[in-house]
Biopython code that builds the backbone (N, CA, C, O; Angstrom):
import numpy as np
from Bio.PDB.StructureBuilder import StructureBuilder

atoms = [
    (1, "MET", "N", (-4.013, 8.971, 46.406)),
    (1, "MET", "CA", (-4.074, 10.122, 47.224)),
    (1, "MET", "C", (-5.476, 10.883, 47.206)),
    (1, "MET", "O", (-5.922, 11.488, 48.180)),
    (2, "ASN", "N", (-6.068, 10.781, 46.053)),
    (2, "ASN", "CA", (-7.357, 11.413, 45.883)),
    (2, "ASN", "C", (-8.406, 10.822, 46.775)),
    (2, "ASN", "O", (-9.272, 11.531, 47.290)),
    (3, "ASP", "N", (-8.332, 9.500, 46.964)),
    (3, "ASP", "CA", (-9.412, 8.788, 47.792)),
    (3, "ASP", "C", (-9.292, 9.182, 49.231)),
    (3, "ASP", "O", (-10.307, 9.256, 49.923)),
    (4, "LEU", "N", (-8.071, 9.447, 49.731)),
    (4, "LEU", "CA", (-7.876, 9.910, 51.125)),
    (4, "LEU", "C", (-8.414, 11.261, 51.292)),
    (4, "LEU", "O", (-8.976, 11.569, 52.343)),
    (5, "LYS", "N", (-8.278, 12.085, 50.329)),
    (5, "LYS", "CA", (-8.790, 13.522, 50.414)),
    (5, "LYS", "C", (-10.348, 13.459, 50.425)),
    (5, "LYS", "O", (-11.018, 14.172, 51.173)),
    (6, "LEU", "N", (-10.879, 12.568, 49.555)),
    (6, "LEU", "CA", (-12.353, 12.458, 49.426)),
    (6, "LEU", "C", (-12.873, 11.939, 50.734)),
    (6, "LEU", "O", (-13.835, 12.514, 51.243)),
    (7, "GLN", "N", (-12.313, 10.886, 51.335)),
    (7, "GLN", "CA", (-12.822, 10.424, 52.631)),
    (7, "GLN", "C", (-12.609, 11.454, 53.722)),
    (7, "GLN", "O", (-13.456, 11.515, 54.613)),
    (8, "LYS", "N", (-11.585, 12.255, 53.746)),
    (8, "LYS", "CA", (-11.398, 13.391, 54.713)),
    (8, "LYS", "C", (-12.502, 14.373, 54.586)),
    (8, "LYS", "O", (-13.042, 14.804, 55.604)),
    (9, "LEU", "N", (-12.885, 14.767, 53.367)),
    (9, "LEU", "CA", (-13.940, 15.670, 53.150)),
    (9, "LEU", "C", (-15.352, 15.098, 53.500)),
    (9, "LEU", "O", (-16.237, 15.851, 53.906)),
    (10, "ARG", "N", (-15.543, 13.813, 53.344)),
    (10, "ARG", "CA", (-16.802, 13.178, 53.798)),
    (10, "ARG", "C", (-16.914, 13.195, 55.320)),
    (10, "ARG", "O", (-17.924, 13.555, 55.925)),
    (11, "ASP", "N", (-15.728, 12.752, 55.908)),
    (11, "ASP", "CA", (-15.709, 12.818, 57.393)),
    (11, "ASP", "C", (-15.949, 14.173, 57.957)),
    (11, "ASP", "O", (-16.617, 14.328, 58.979)),
    (12, "ASN", "N", (-15.409, 15.154, 57.299)),
    (12, "ASN", "CA", (-15.630, 16.530, 57.775)),
    (12, "ASN", "C", (-17.036, 16.905, 57.805)),
    (12, "ASN", "O", (-17.493, 17.523, 58.767)),
    (13, "VAL", "N", (-17.805, 16.536, 56.724)),
    (13, "VAL", "CA", (-19.240, 16.773, 56.629)),
    (13, "VAL", "C", (-19.959, 16.011, 57.723)),
    (13, "VAL", "O", (-20.834, 16.582, 58.373)),
    (14, "GLU", "N", (-19.657, 14.846, 57.941)),
    (14, "GLU", "CA", (-20.338, 13.991, 59.033)),
    (14, "GLU", "C", (-19.969, 14.563, 60.408)),
    (14, "GLU", "O", (-20.819, 14.543, 61.298)),
    (15, "TYR", "N", (-18.766, 15.066, 60.628)),
    (15, "TYR", "CA", (-18.376, 15.649, 61.869)),
    (15, "TYR", "C", (-19.227, 16.903, 62.159)),
    (15, "TYR", "O", (-19.750, 17.033, 63.266)),
    (16, "TYR", "N", (-19.367, 17.767, 61.253)),
    (16, "TYR", "CA", (-20.071, 19.024, 61.499)),
    (16, "TYR", "C", (-21.570, 18.626, 61.626)),
    (16, "TYR", "O", (-22.248, 19.282, 62.416)),
    (17, "GLU", "N", (-22.123, 17.670, 60.965)),
    (17, "GLU", "CA", (-23.530, 17.263, 61.123)),
    (17, "GLU", "C", (-23.801, 16.767, 62.512)),
    (17, "GLU", "O", (-24.846, 17.041, 63.103)),
    (18, "TRP", "N", (-22.752, 15.961, 63.072)),
    (18, "TRP", "CA", (-22.820, 15.466, 64.421)),
    (18, "TRP", "C", (-22.747, 16.622, 65.442)),
    (18, "TRP", "O", (-23.528, 16.680, 66.392)),
    (19, "LYS", "N", (-21.742, 17.579, 65.207)),
    (19, "LYS", "CA", (-21.789, 18.778, 66.109)),
    (19, "LYS", "C", (-23.055, 19.608, 66.077)),
    (19, "LYS", "O", (-23.508, 20.121, 67.100)),
    (20, "TYR", "N", (-23.612, 19.729, 64.901)),
    (20, "TYR", "CA", (-24.868, 20.392, 64.833)),
    (20, "TYR", "C", (-25.934, 19.742, 65.625)),
    (20, "TYR", "O", (-26.697, 20.419, 66.314)),
    (21, "LYS", "N", (-26.020, 18.419, 65.552)),
    (21, "LYS", "CA", (-27.075, 17.756, 66.347)),
    (21, "LYS", "C", (-26.844, 17.742, 67.838)),
    (21, "LYS", "O", (-27.809, 17.683, 68.600)),
    (22, "ALA", "N", (-25.560, 17.797, 68.303)),
    (22, "ALA", "CA", (-25.305, 17.691, 69.614)),
    (22, "ALA", "C", (-25.051, 19.088, 70.411)),
    (22, "ALA", "O", (-24.953, 19.141, 71.637)),
    (23, "CYS", "N", (-24.966, 20.124, 69.609)),
    (23, "CYS", "CA", (-24.666, 21.431, 70.206)),
    (23, "CYS", "C", (-25.886, 22.083, 70.840)),
    (23, "CYS", "O", (-27.024, 21.657, 70.638)),
    (24, "HIS", "N", (-25.609, 23.145, 71.623)),
    (24, "HIS", "CA", (-26.616, 23.992, 72.127)),
    (24, "HIS", "C", (-27.309, 24.838, 71.025)),
    (24, "HIS", "O", (-26.708, 25.120, 69.989)),
    (25, "TYR", "N", (-28.483, 25.207, 71.245)),
    (25, "TYR", "CA", (-29.222, 25.963, 70.114)),
    (25, "TYR", "C", (-28.522, 27.216, 69.803)),
    (25, "TYR", "O", (-28.622, 27.652, 68.656)),
    (26, "PHE", "N", (-27.853, 27.826, 70.640)),
    (26, "PHE", "CA", (-27.071, 29.075, 70.398)),
    (26, "PHE", "C", (-26.079, 28.983, 69.282)),
    (26, "PHE", "O", (-25.814, 29.967, 68.591)),
    (27, "TRP", "N", (-25.474, 27.697, 69.079)),
    (27, "TRP", "CA", (-24.406, 27.493, 68.115)),
    (27, "TRP", "C", (-24.935, 26.904, 66.858)),
    (27, "TRP", "O", (-24.187, 26.835, 65.883)),
    (28, "LYS", "N", (-26.166, 26.471, 66.792)),
    (28, "LYS", "CA", (-26.815, 25.857, 65.636)),
    (28, "LYS", "C", (-26.469, 26.475, 64.345)),
    (28, "LYS", "O", (-26.053, 25.796, 63.406)),
    (29, "LYS", "N", (-26.656, 27.928, 64.272)),
    (29, "LYS", "CA", (-26.459, 28.668, 63.064)),
    (29, "LYS", "C", (-25.095, 28.512, 62.513)),
    (29, "LYS", "O", (-24.926, 28.314, 61.310)),
    (30, "GLU", "N", (-24.058, 28.599, 63.406)),
    (30, "GLU", "CA", (-22.718, 28.575, 63.005)),
    (30, "GLU", "C", (-22.300, 27.141, 62.415)),
    (30, "GLU", "O", (-21.588, 26.990, 61.421)),
    (31, "TYR", "N", (-22.820, 26.184, 63.136)),
    (31, "TYR", "CA", (-22.485, 24.769, 62.662)),
    (31, "TYR", "C", (-23.288, 24.476, 61.307)),
    (31, "TYR", "O", (-22.868, 23.692, 60.456)),
    (32, "PHE", "N", (-24.386, 25.129, 61.208)),
    (32, "PHE", "CA", (-25.132, 24.894, 59.944)),
    (32, "PHE", "C", (-24.329, 25.484, 58.837)),
    (32, "PHE", "O", (-24.256, 24.890, 57.761)),
    (33, "ASN", "N", (-23.681, 26.695, 59.049)),
    (33, "ASN", "CA", (-22.881, 27.360, 58.064)),
    (33, "ASN", "C", (-21.658, 26.463, 57.721)),
    (33, "ASN", "O", (-21.291, 26.299, 56.557)),
    (34, "GLU", "N", (-21.049, 25.893, 58.786)),
    (34, "GLU", "CA", (-19.861, 24.967, 58.590)),
    (34, "GLU", "C", (-20.254, 23.737, 57.741)),
    (34, "GLU", "O", (-19.468, 23.273, 56.914)),
    (35, "ILE", "N", (-21.501, 23.207, 57.960)),
    (35, "ILE", "CA", (-21.986, 22.130, 57.180)),
    (35, "ILE", "C", (-22.087, 22.506, 55.757)),
    (35, "ILE", "O", (-21.651, 21.734, 54.904)),
    (36, "LYS", "N", (-22.646, 23.668, 55.424)),
    (36, "LYS", "CA", (-22.752, 24.097, 54.068)),
    (36, "LYS", "C", (-21.439, 24.284, 53.343)),
    (36, "LYS", "O", (-21.303, 23.989, 52.156)),
    (37, "LYS", "N", (-20.445, 24.801, 54.123)),
    (37, "LYS", "CA", (-19.171, 25.055, 53.587)),
    (37, "LYS", "C", (-18.484, 23.685, 53.306)),
    (37, "LYS", "O", (-17.830, 23.538, 52.274)),
    (38, "ALA", "N", (-18.623, 22.692, 54.205)),
    (38, "ALA", "CA", (-17.997, 21.451, 54.050)),
    (38, "ALA", "C", (-18.597, 20.745, 52.872)),
    (38, "ALA", "O", (-17.878, 20.090, 52.118)),
    (39, "LYS", "N", (-19.900, 20.855, 52.686)),
    (39, "LYS", "CA", (-20.677, 20.090, 51.597)),
    (39, "LYS", "C", (-20.227, 20.792, 50.219)),
    (39, "LYS", "O", (-20.119, 20.109, 49.201)),
    (40, "THR", "N", (-19.975, 22.132, 50.215)),
    (40, "THR", "CA", (-19.625, 22.757, 48.951)),
    (40, "THR", "C", (-18.170, 22.348, 48.592)),
    (40, "THR", "O", (-17.865, 22.141, 47.417)),
    (41, "LYS", "N", (-17.305, 22.236, 49.567)),
    (41, "LYS", "CA", (-15.943, 21.754, 49.233)),
    (41, "LYS", "C", (-16.001, 20.315, 48.700)),
    (41, "LYS", "O", (-15.309, 20.011, 47.729)),
    (42, "LEU", "N", (-16.823, 19.395, 49.315)),
    (42, "LEU", "CA", (-16.903, 18.058, 48.873)),
    (42, "LEU", "C", (-17.464, 18.047, 47.431)),
    (42, "LEU", "O", (-16.935, 17.362, 46.556)),
    (43, "LYS", "N", (-18.530, 18.809, 47.210)),
    (43, "LYS", "CA", (-19.081, 18.798, 45.884)),
    (43, "LYS", "C", (-18.132, 19.281, 44.850)),
    (43, "LYS", "O", (-18.090, 18.700, 43.765)),
    (44, "GLU", "N", (-17.343, 20.330, 45.107)),
    (44, "GLU", "CA", (-16.307, 20.828, 44.178)),
    (44, "GLU", "C", (-15.358, 19.813, 43.936)),
    (44, "GLU", "O", (-15.048, 19.589, 42.765)),
    (45, "TYR", "N", (-14.794, 19.099, 44.940)),
    (45, "TYR", "CA", (-13.864, 18.066, 44.758)),
    (45, "TYR", "C", (-14.308, 16.899, 43.981)),
    (45, "TYR", "O", (-13.564, 16.336, 43.178)),
    (46, "LYS", "N", (-15.510, 16.536, 44.216)),
    (46, "LYS", "CA", (-16.115, 15.381, 43.412)),
    (46, "LYS", "C", (-16.262, 15.757, 41.981)),
    (46, "LYS", "O", (-15.974, 14.961, 41.088)),
    (47, "ALA", "N", (-16.737, 17.037, 41.731)),
    (47, "ALA", "CA", (-16.830, 17.501, 40.331)),
    (47, "ALA", "C", (-15.595, 17.528, 39.591)),
    (47, "ALA", "O", (-15.587, 17.253, 38.391)),
    (48, "LYS", "N", (-14.478, 17.861, 40.264)),
    (48, "LYS", "CA", (-13.169, 17.957, 39.669)),
    (48, "LYS", "C", (-12.561, 16.591, 39.365)),
    (48, "LYS", "O", (-12.130, 16.326, 38.243)),
    (49, "TYR", "N", (-12.534, 15.715, 40.396)),
    (49, "TYR", "CA", (-11.804, 14.503, 40.358)),
    (49, "TYR", "C", (-12.690, 13.226, 39.955)),
    (49, "TYR", "O", (-12.151, 12.227, 39.480)),
    (50, "TYR", "N", (-13.947, 13.298, 40.146)),
    (50, "TYR", "CA", (-14.851, 12.174, 39.945)),
    (50, "TYR", "C", (-16.054, 12.739, 39.084)),
    (50, "TYR", "O", (-17.157, 12.924, 39.599)),
    (51, "PRO", "N", (-15.812, 12.988, 37.845)),
    (51, "PRO", "CA", (-16.984, 13.478, 37.027)),
    (51, "PRO", "C", (-18.051, 12.385, 36.908)),
    (51, "PRO", "O", (-17.741, 11.195, 36.962)),
    (52, "GLU", "N", (-19.234, 12.780, 36.755)),
    (52, "GLU", "CA", (-20.401, 11.836, 36.622)),
    (52, "GLU", "C", (-20.161, 11.008, 35.349)),
    (52, "GLU", "O", (-19.676, 11.497, 34.329)),
    (53, "THR", "N", (-20.542, 9.689, 35.476)),
    (53, "THR", "CA", (-20.426, 8.824, 34.321)),
    (53, "THR", "C", (-21.850, 8.474, 34.006)),
    (53, "THR", "O", (-22.751, 8.516, 34.844)),
    (54, "LYS", "N", (-22.018, 8.095, 32.640)),
    (54, "LYS", "CA", (-23.351, 7.713, 32.263)),
    (54, "LYS", "C", (-23.653, 6.302, 32.654)),
    (54, "LYS", "O", (-22.730, 5.535, 32.929)),
    (55, "LEU", "N", (-24.942, 5.913, 32.692)),
    (55, "LEU", "CA", (-25.311, 4.574, 33.030)),
    (55, "LEU", "C", (-24.751, 3.564, 32.031)),
    (55, "LEU", "O", (-24.826, 3.760, 30.818)),
    (56, "LEU", "N", (-24.185, 2.470, 32.570)),
    (56, "LEU", "CA", (-23.685, 1.421, 31.569)),
    (56, "LEU", "C", (-24.825, 0.739, 30.897)),
    (56, "LEU", "O", (-24.705, 0.381, 29.725)),
    (57, "THR", "N", (-25.865, 0.547, 31.528)),
    (57, "THR", "CA", (-27.073, -0.139, 30.947)),
    (57, "THR", "C", (-28.229, 0.789, 31.066)),
    (57, "THR", "O", (-28.466, 1.339, 32.142)),
    (58, "GLN", "N", (-28.967, 0.987, 29.997)),
    (58, "GLN", "CA", (-30.207, 1.834, 30.030)),
    (58, "GLN", "C", (-31.310, 1.098, 30.767)),
    (58, "GLN", "O", (-31.421, -0.128, 30.733)),
    (59, "PRO", "N", (-32.086, 1.875, 31.406)),
    (59, "PRO", "CA", (-33.209, 1.261, 32.188)),
    (59, "PRO", "C", (-34.209, 0.642, 31.160)),
    (59, "PRO", "O", (-34.405, 1.146, 30.054)),
    (60, "GLN", "N", (-34.818, -0.472, 31.600)),
    (60, "GLN", "CA", (-35.744, -1.148, 30.699)),
    (60, "GLN", "C", (-37.179, -0.461, 30.749)),
    (60, "GLN", "O", (-37.585, 0.052, 31.792)),
    (61, "PRO", "N", (-37.882, -0.472, 29.652)),
    (61, "PRO", "CA", (-39.185, 0.191, 29.616)),
    (61, "PRO", "C", (-40.139, -0.460, 30.579)),
    (61, "PRO", "O", (-40.068, -1.666, 30.819)),
    (62, "PHE", "N", (-41.030, 0.332, 31.130)),
    (62, "PHE", "CA", (-42.013, -0.147, 32.137)),
    (62, "PHE", "C", (-43.000, -1.050, 31.433)),
    (62, "PHE", "O", (-43.460, -0.752, 30.331)),
    (63, "LEU", "N", (-43.322, -2.166, 32.083)),
    (63, "LEU", "CA", (-44.256, -3.106, 31.443)),
    (63, "LEU", "C", (-45.438, -3.292, 32.588)),
    (63, "LEU", "O", (-45.141, -3.738, 33.696)),
    (64, "ARG", "N", (-46.558, -2.987, 32.310)),
    (64, "ARG", "CA", (-47.645, -3.169, 33.231)),
    (64, "ARG", "C", (-47.815, -4.636, 33.657)),
    (64, "ARG", "O", (-47.563, -5.541, 32.862)),
    (65, "MET", "N", (-48.232, -4.868, 34.883)),
    (65, "MET", "CA", (-48.436, -6.265, 35.346)),
    (65, "MET", "C", (-49.646, -6.857, 34.560)),
    (65, "MET", "O", (-49.623, -8.064, 34.319)),
    (66, "ASN", "N", (-50.587, -6.183, 34.185)),
    (66, "ASN", "CA", (-51.754, -6.777, 33.412)),
    (66, "ASN", "C", (-51.237, -7.337, 32.158)),
    (66, "ASN", "O", (-51.708, -8.400, 31.754)),
    (67, "ASP", "N", (-50.266, -6.698, 31.464)),
    (67, "ASP", "CA", (-49.851, -7.110, 30.167)),
    (67, "ASP", "C", (-49.117, -8.435, 30.269)),
    (67, "ASP", "O", (-49.356, -9.321, 29.448)),
    (68, "TRP", "N", (-48.255, -8.604, 31.219)),
    (68, "TRP", "CA", (-47.445, -9.919, 31.243)),
    (68, "TRP", "C", (-48.197, -11.002, 31.914)),
    (68, "TRP", "O", (-47.874, -12.164, 31.672)),
    (69, "THR", "N", (-49.199, -10.737, 32.760)),
    (69, "THR", "CA", (-50.000, -11.769, 33.254)),
    (69, "THR", "C", (-51.107, -12.352, 32.217)),
    (69, "THR", "O", (-51.594, -13.478, 32.308)),
    (70, "GLU", "N", (-51.390, -11.490, 31.313)),
    (70, "GLU", "CA", (-52.406, -11.880, 30.303)),
    (70, "GLU", "C", (-51.707, -13.020, 29.406)),
    (70, "GLU", "O", (-52.377, -13.907, 28.878)),
    (71, "GLN", "N", (-50.393, -12.936, 29.283)),
    (71, "GLN", "CA", (-49.730, -13.908, 28.463)),
    (71, "GLN", "C", (-49.906, -15.245, 29.118)),
    (71, "GLN", "O", (-50.099, -16.223, 28.396)),
    (72, "TYR", "N", (-49.855, -15.382, 30.486)),
    (72, "TYR", "CA", (-50.076, -16.622, 31.128)),
    (72, "TYR", "C", (-51.475, -17.121, 31.032)),
    (72, "TYR", "O", (-51.675, -18.335, 31.000)),
    (73, "GLU", "N", (-52.458, -16.267, 30.984)),
    (73, "GLU", "CA", (-53.822, -16.646, 30.779)),
    (73, "GLU", "C", (-54.034, -17.138, 29.377)),
    (73, "GLU", "O", (-54.791, -18.089, 29.178)),
    (74, "ASN", "N", (-53.429, -16.563, 28.435)),
    (74, "ASN", "CA", (-53.606, -16.988, 27.035)),
    (74, "ASN", "C", (-52.870, -18.342, 26.773)),
    (74, "ASN", "O", (-53.238, -19.063, 25.845)),
    (75, "TYR", "N", (-51.941, -18.650, 27.502)),
    (75, "TYR", "CA", (-51.119, -19.861, 27.326)),
    (75, "TYR", "C", (-51.925, -21.060, 27.653)),
    (75, "TYR", "O", (-51.711, -22.128, 27.078)),
    (76, "GLU", "N", (-52.880, -20.921, 28.591)),
    (76, "GLU", "CA", (-53.740, -22.027, 29.026)),
    (76, "GLU", "C", (-54.601, -22.437, 27.846)),
    (76, "GLU", "O", (-55.413, -23.355, 27.963)),
]
sb = StructureBuilder()
sb.init_structure("model")
sb.init_model(0)
sb.init_chain("A")
sb.init_seg("    ")
for serial, (resi, resn, name, xyz) in enumerate(atoms, 1):
    if name == "N":
        sb.init_residue(resn, " ", resi, " ")
    sb.init_atom(name, np.array(xyz, "f"), 0.0, 1.0, " ", f" {name:<3s}", serial, name[0])
structure = sb.get_structure()
């Protein structure tokens, strides 16, 4: 059930973004406020039911290209 609610909230944000792009400039401010409300609801829902998880694998340290190409030069 949670996934349906999440999808509905995402669709709601997309709907208001579409309405914002397609509407007359007179209504832009109201639709912008609706977008902010929809994004806030989505963010609250995701924070409650889908907490952030840590990375399963840590990123590898950066290795400059000069360092690893030198190994090939020394191999010869």
